[in-house]
TILUM-198351 format. One record per atom (N, C-alpha, C): residue in one letter; x, z, y negated; atom name. Coordinates in pm, whole numbers, plus 50000, padded with zeros to 5 digits. Layout:
  r      u      w      v   a
  A      X      Z      Y  CA
...
***
This chain:
  r      u      w      v   a
  M  51276  88628  45702   N
  M  51226  88560  45585  CA
  M  51084  88514  45615   C
  L  50990  88556  45531   N
  L  50848  88528  45550  CA
  L  50789  88457  45430   C
  L  50724  88343  45456   N
  L  50653  88271  45352  CA
  L  50503  88292  45370   C
  V  50436  88330  45261   N
  V  50291  88348  45265  CA
  V  50230  88265  45153   C
  G  50101  88241  45165   N
  G  50028  88167  45063  CA
  G  49908  88099  45125   C
  F  49825  88043  45039   N
  F  49703  87978  45082  CA
  F  49737  87851  45161   C
  M  49640  87801  45236   N
  M  49660  87677  45310  CA
  M  49705  87567  45215   C
  A  49793  87484  45264   N
  A  49847  87370  45190  CA
  A  49933  87410  45071   C
  S  49983  87533  45072   N
  S  50072  87576  44964  CA
  S  50216  87530  44990   C
  G  50242  87481  45109   N
  G  50376  87429  45142  CA
  G  50457  87520  45232   C
  K  50395  87619  45292   N
  K  50470  87715  45374  CA
  K  50549  87648  45486   C
  T  50487  87554  45555   N
  T  50557  87487  45667  CA
  T  50667  87396  45615   C
  S  50636  87314  45515   N
  S  50738  87220  45462  CA
  S  50855  87294  45400   C
  V  50825  87393  45318   N
  V  50932  87472  45254  CA
  V  51008  87549  45361   C
  G  50935  87605  45457   N
  G  50998  87681  45564  CA
  G  51099  87599  45643   C
  R  51064  87477  45675   N
  R  51158  87389  45748  CA
  R  51282  87361  45665   C
  E  51260  87329  45537   N
  E  51373  87301  45447  CA
  E  51463  87424  45435   C
  L  51402  87540  45416   N
  L  51479  87664  45398  CA
  L  51555  87700  45524   C
  A  51491  87687  45638   N
  A  51557  87718  45764  CA
  A  51680  87629  45784   C
  E  51668  87503  45746   N
  E  51783  87411  45757  CA
  E  51895  87455  45664   C
  L  51861  87492  45541   N
  L  51964  87537  45446  CA
  L  52034  87664  45496   C
  L  51957  87752  45557   N
  L  52013  87880  45606  CA
  L  52081  87867  45742   C
  G  52052  87759  45812   N
  G  52102  87745  45949  CA
  G  52028  87838  46045   C
  W  51903  87867  46014   N
  W  51820  87957  46094  CA
  W  51712  87879  46167   C
  G  51641  87949  46254   N
  G  51526  87890  46320  CA
  G  51406  87891  46228   C
  F  51306  87814  46263   N
  F  51181  87810  46189  CA
  F  51064  87828  46284   C
  H  50968  87912  46244   N
  H  50847  87933  46325  CA
  H  50726  87937  46233   C
  D  50625  87863  46272   N
  D  50499  87857  46198  CA
  D  50395  87932  46281   C
  F  50331  88031  46220   N
  F  50231  88111  46293  CA
  F  50123  88022  46354   C
  D  50072  87926  46277   N
  D  49963  87841  46325  CA
  D  50009  87754  46443   C
  A  50128  87695  46433   N
  A  50178  87611  46542  CA
  A  50200  87695  46668   C
  A  50255  87814  46652   N
  A  50277  87901  46767  CA
  A  50146  87942  46832   C
  L  50045  87968  46749   N
  L  49914  88005  46800  CA
  L  49851  87888  46878   C
  E  49859  87769  46821   N
  E  49803  87652  46890  CA
  E  49874  87627  47020   C
  E  50007  87646  47022   N
  E  50085  87626  47145  CA
  E  50039  87727  47250   C
  R  50023  87851  47210   N
  R  49981  87955  47304  CA
  R  49841  87927  47357   C
  A  49749  87890  47267   N
  A  49609  87867  47306  CA
  A  49588  87734  47378   C
  G  49676  87639  47350   N
  G  49662  87507  47412  CA
  G  49555  87420  47348   C
  V  49506  87464  47233   N
  V  49402  87388  47161  CA
  V  49427  87402  47010   C
  P  49376  87307  46932   N
  P  49391  87318  46786  CA
  P  49315  87437  46728   C
  I  49361  87484  46612   N
  I  49297  87597  46547  CA
  I  49150  87570  46518   C
  A  49117  87448  46477   N
  A  48976  87415  46447  CA
  A  48889  87438  46571   C
  E  48943  87408  46687   N
  E  48867  87428  46810  CA
  E  48852  87578  46843   C
  I  48955  87656  46813   N
  I  48946  87801  46834  CA
  I  48837  87857  46744   C
  F  48835  87815  46617   N
  F  48732  87861  46524  CA
  F  48593  87826  46574   C
  S  48575  87700  46619   N
  S  48441  87656  46658  CA
  S  48396  87717  46790   C
  S  48488  87738  46882   N
  S  48446  87789  47013  CA
  S  48447  87942  47023   C
  D  48544  88005  46956   N
  D  48561  88150  46970  CA
  D  48537  88230  46841   C
  G  48535  88161  46728   N
  G  48508  88225  46601  CA
  G  48632  88276  46528   C
  E  48613  88305  46401   N
  E  48725  88348  46318  CA
  E  48781  88484  46362   C
  E  48694  88576  46404   N
  E  48740  88709  46443  CA
  E  48839  88701  46559   C
  Y  48806  88621  46660   N
  Y  48897  88602  46774  CA
  Y  49027  88536  46727   C
  F  49013  88433  46643   N
  F  49133  88366  46590  CA
  F  49224  88465  46522   C
  R  49170  88551  46434   N
  R  49251  88648  46360  CA
  R  49320  88746  46454   C
  K  49254  88785  46560   N
  K  49314  88877  46656  CA
  K  49436  88813  46723   C
  V  49421  88691  46769   N
  V  49532  88621  46834  CA
  V  49642  88590  46733   C
  E  49602  88552  46612   N
  E  49699  88526  46506  CA
  E  49786  88648  46480   C
  S  49724  88765  46473   N
  S  49800  88890  46449  CA
  S  49896  88918  46563   C
  Q  49855  88892  46687   N
  Q  49943  88914  46801  CA
  Q  50063  88820  46796   C
  V  50038  88693  46770   N
  V  50146  88594  46764  CA
  V  50242  88630  46649   C
  A  50187  88666  46534   N
  A  50270  88701  46418  CA
  A  50356  88823  46446   C
  S  50298  88922  46511   N
  S  50371  89045  46542  CA
  S  50495  89014  46627   C
  E  50480  88922  46720   N
  E  50594  88882  46803  CA
  E  50697  88806  46722   C
  L  50651  88709  46641   N
  L  50743  88626  46563  CA
  L  50817  88708  46458   C
  L  50754  88810  46405   N
  L  50817  88892  46301  CA
  L  50937  88970  46354   C
  Q  50954  88976  46484   N
  Q  51071  89043  46543  CA
  Q  51189  88950  46556   C
  T  51169  88821  46526   N
  T  51276  88721  46538  CA
  T  51379  88740  46428   C
  E  51506  88747  46468   N
  E  51615  88757  46370  CA
  E  51655  88618  46322   C
  Q  51707  88611  46203   N
  Q  51757  88486  46144  CA
  Q  51657  88371  46163   C
  A  51538  88394  46114   N
  A  51433  88292  46121  CA
  A  51352  88291  45992   C
  V  51305  88174  45958   N
  V  51211  88158  45849  CA
  V  51073  88145  45914   C
  L  50979  88227  45868   N
  L  50845  88229  45925  CA
  L  50743  88184  45822   C
  A  50651  88096  45864   N
  A  50541  88052  45779  CA
  A  50414  88113  45832   C
  S  50355  88204  45755   N
  S  50232  88268  45800  CA
  S  50115  88173  45790   C
  G  50006  88209  45855   N
  G  49881  88137  45833  CA
  G  49829  88178  45696   C
  G  49744  88095  45638   N
  G  49694  88121  45503  CA
  G  49617  88252  45489   C
  G  49542  88289  45591   N
  G  49464  88410  45583  CA
  G  49530  88532  45644   C
  W  49642  88512  45712   N
  W  49709  88623  45782  CA
  W  49742  88740  45690   C
  P  49799  88720  45570   N
  P  49836  88834  45487  CA
  P  49719  88924  45446   C
  A  49598  88867  45443   N
  A  49482  88942  45396  CA
  A  49411  89021  45505   C
  Q  49460  89008  45628   N
  Q  49397  89082  45737  CA
  Q  49452  89224  45744   C
  P  49364  89322  45760   N
  P  49408  89462  45765  CA
  P  49519  89487  45867   C
  G  49621  89555  45822   N
  G  49732  89595  45910  CA
  G  49843  89493  45927   C
  N  49821  89368  45886   N
  N  49922  89268  45911  CA
  N  50050  89290  45830   C
  W  50038  89325  45702   N
  W  50158  89349  45623  CA
  W  50238  89465  45679   C
  E  50168  89562  45736   N
  E  50236  89678  45792  CA
  E  50324  89640  45913   C
  A  50295  89526  45974   N
  A  50374  89480  46088  CA
  A  50504  89410  46046   C
  V  50518  89383  45916   N
  V  50637  89314  45865  CA
  V  50753  89413  45858   C
  P  50863  89386  45928   N
  P  50978  89477  45923  CA
  P  51029  89493  45778   C
  D  51075  89614  45746   N
  D  51120  89645  45609  CA
  D  51228  89549  45560   C
  R  51311  89501  45648   N
  R  51424  89415  45608  CA
  R  51383  89270  45581   C
  T  51255  89238  45599   N
  T  51208  89100  45584  CA
  T  51183  89067  45437   C
  F  51249  88963  45391   N
  F  51230  88913  45254  CA
  F  51106  88823  45256   C
  S  51016  88841  45160   N
  S  50891  88764  45160  CA
  S  50870  88690  45027   C
  V  50813  88571  45040   N
  V  50787  88485  44925  CA
  V  50645  88432  44933   C
  W  50573  88446  44821   N
  W  50438  88390  44807  CA
  W  50450  88255  44739   C
  L  50406  88151  44810   N
  L  50400  88017  44751  CA
  L  50259  88001  44692   C
  R  50253  88013  44560   N
  R  50124  88003  44491  CA
  R  50081  87857  44477   C
  V  49953  87833  44499   N
  V  49897  87699  44485  CA
  V  49759  87712  44422   C
  S  49727  87620  44332   N
  S  49594  87623  44270  CA
  S  49492  87570  44370   C
  P  49367  87610  44354   N
  P  49263  87563  44448  CA
  P  49253  87410  44454   C
  G  49257  87344  44339   N
  G  49245  87199  44337  CA
  G  49358  87130  44414   C
  V  49480  87176  44392   N
  V  49595  87119  44462  CA
  V  49584  87147  44611   C
  A  49544  87268  44648   N
  A  49530  87303  44789  CA
  A  49430  87212  44859   C
  V  49314  87191  44797   N
  V  49211  87107  44858  CA
  V  49262  86962  44867   C
  R  49325  86914  44761   N
  R  49378  86776  44763  CA
  R  49481  86759  44875   C
  R  49574  86854  44885   N
  R  49676  86844  44990  CA
  R  49614  86855  45129   C
  A  49525  86950  45147   N
  A  49463  86972  45278  CA
  A  49382  86850  45322   C
  S  49309  86790  45230   N
  S  49229  86672  45266  CA
  S  49319  86552  45287   C
  G  49432  86548  45219   N
  G  49527  86437  45236  CA
  G  49598  86438  45369   C
  E  49598  86555  45435   N
  E  49662  86565  45567  CA
  E  49576  86503  45676   C
  G  49450  86473  45643   N
  G  49361  86415  45740  CA
  G  49300  86513  45837   C
  L  49332  86640  45822   N
  L  49277  86742  45909  CA
  L  49168  86817  45834   C
  V  49063  86851  45904   N
  V  48959  86933  45844  CA
  V  48997  87078  45870   C
  R  49028  87153  45765   N
  R  49059  87294  45777  CA
  R  48927  87368  45797   C
  P  48916  87448  45902   N
  P  48788  87512  45930  CA
  P  48727  87588  45812   C
  L  48809  87657  45736   N
  L  48756  87735  45625  CA
  L  48722  87653  45501   C
  L  48762  87525  45502   N
  L  48729  87438  45389  CA
  L  48631  87328  45428   C
  A  48577  87335  45548   N
  A  48484  87233  45594  CA
  A  48357  87240  45509   C
  G  48304  87125  45475   N
  G  48182  87122  45395  CA
  G  48202  87057  45261   C
  A  48094  87038  45190   N
  A  48097  86967  45063  CA
  A  48155  87051  44949   C
  D  48147  87180  44959   N
  D  48192  87267  44848  CA
  D  48330  87325  44874   C
  S  48423  87241  44923   N
  S  48556  87290  44961  CA
  S  48634  87349  44841   C
  L  48616  87293  44723   N
  L  48688  87348  44606  CA
  L  48635  87488  44572   C
  D  48503  87504  44573   N
  D  48445  87637  44547  CA
  D  48492  87737  44652   C
  R  48498  87694  44777   N
  R  48542  87781  44885  CA
  R  48689  87818  44868   C
  A  48772  87724  44826   N
  A  48914  87751  44803  CA
  A  48930  87853  44690   C
  V  48853  87837  44582   N
  V  48859  87933  44471  CA
  V  48822  88072  44522   C
  E  48716  88081  44600   N
  E  48671  88209  44654  CA
  E  48776  88273  44745   C
  L  48831  88195  44837   N
  L  48930  88248  44932  CA
  L  49058  88293  44863   C
  I  49107  88211  44770   N
  I  49229  88249  44699  CA
  I  49205  88379  44621   C
  G  49089  88388  44557   N
  G  49055  88510  44484  CA
  G  49054  88633  44574   C
  Q  48999  88617  44694   N
  Q  48994  88727  44789  CA
  Q  49132  88767  44841   C
  R  49221  88671  44846   N
  R  49352  88693  44910  CA
  R  49467  88720  44814   C
  E  49446  88700  44686   N
  E  49556  88712  44589  CA
  E  49630  88845  44597   C
  A  49558  88954  44608   N
  A  49625  89085  44614  CA
  A  49714  89095  44737   C
  A  49669  89040  44848   N
  A  49749  89043  44970  CA
  A  49874  88955  44956   C
  Y  49855  88835  44900   N
  Y  49970  88747  44878  CA
  Y  50069  88814  44783   C
  G  50015  88885  44685   N
  G  50099  88951  44584  CA
  G  50186  89062  44638   C
  R  50169  89098  44764   N
  R  50256  89200  44824  CA
  R  50395  89142  44856   C
  A  50407  89009  44852   N
  A  50538  88946  44874  CA
  A  50631  88987  44760   C
  Q  50759  88987  44789   N
  Q  50859  89030  44692  CA
  Q  50876  88933  44576   C
  V  50852  88805  44602   N
  V  50871  88699  44501  CA
  V  50754  88605  44509   C
  A  50714  88550  44396   N
  A  50609  88447  44392  CA
  A  50665  88324  44323   C
  L  50640  88207  44383   N
  L  50685  88081  44326  CA
  L  50569  87983  44323   C
  D  50564  87898  44219   N
  D  50458  87801  44201  CA
  D  50488  87678  44286   C
  S  50397  87645  44379   N
  S  50420  87527  44462  CA
  S  50343  87406  44412   C
  D  50264  87420  44305   N
  D  50190  87305  44252  CA
  D  50286  87198  44199   C
  E  50387  87243  44126   N
  E  50475  87150  44055  CA
  E  50609  87126  44122   C
  N  50638  87200  44230   N
  N  50768  87190  44294  CA
  N  50756  87134  44434   C
  D  50847  87044  44469   N
  D  50845  86990  44605  CA
  D  50914  87089  44700   C
  P  50896  87071  44832   N
  P  50952  87166  44927  CA
  P  51103  87186  44916   C
  A  51178  87080  44894   N
  A  51324  87091  44883  CA
  A  51362  87177  44764   C
  T  51295  87156  44650   N
  T  51324  87234  44530  CA
  T  51290  87382  44552   C
  L  51175  87408  44614   N
  L  51134  87545  44641  CA
  L  51233  87613  44737   C
  A  51276  87541  44839   N
  A  51373  87598  44934  CA
  A  51503  87634  44863   C
  K  51549  87548  44775   N
  K  51670  87577  44697  CA
  K  51651  87696  44604   C
  K  51535  87707  44543   N
  K  51508  87823  44456  CA
  K  51511  87951  44538   C
  I  51453  87948  44655   N
  I  51453  88066  44742  CA
  I  51594  88102  44784   C
  M  51673  88001  44815   N
  M  51815  88025  44849  CA
  M  51888  88096  44735   C
  M  51865  88050  44612   N
  M  51930  88112  44496  CA
  M  51885  88257  44481   C
  I  51759  88284  44505   N
  I  51708  88421  44496  CA
  I  51771  88509  44604   C
  I  51779  88455  44724   N
  I  51839  88531  44836  CA
  I  51986  88563  44802   C
  R  52057  88462  44752   N
  R  52199  88485  44717  CA
  R  52214  88589  44608   C
  S  52129  88582  44505   N
  S  52142  88680  44397  CA
  S  52105  88819  44446   C
  E  52008  88831  44536   N
  E  51973  88962  44594  CA
  E  52088  89016  44678   C
  S  52151  88930  44757   N
  S  52263  88980  44841  CA
  S  52383  89014  44757   C
  D  52401  88950  44641   N
  D  52514  88984  44552  CA
  D  52494  89122  44491   C
  R  52367  89163  44474   N
  R  52337  89293  44416  CA
  R  52362  89407  44515   C
  E  52358  89374  44644   N
  E  52373  89480  44747  CA
  E  52514  89521  44770   C
***
């Protein structure tokens, strides 16, 4: 089970809720990357650059995508990187958590963390630009759900209902 979407769309929160409902493990690409690197993502961006970050992110994701019975939360930019969707096993169910730029910026700034790609005074304009660039990649997910109006528990329950209805069809 793979959750994709822009930063602050709720991938981690929904992923934890969903993993609990399913009785599965939960893995967040960003947390796993930070654990491996031993430093926060912002530091990786500032010291090694985005290109290096994306390379390591793809490696970490490739390993996590082999995990059975797990809910995975991708990084916000991971789906838009060339070749990453091709690493997703065919049997993996994917959900795009859609978020509007304004809500994403509000949530991200409310976390108290400066997201490297939203740093600066024009964070809303940057969010609009990034979401626009990534929409087609996010749209490769099998299902899209609006995370602006739904809390993580509600979204996790909706995903459970979709999973159940899909398995009933098989």
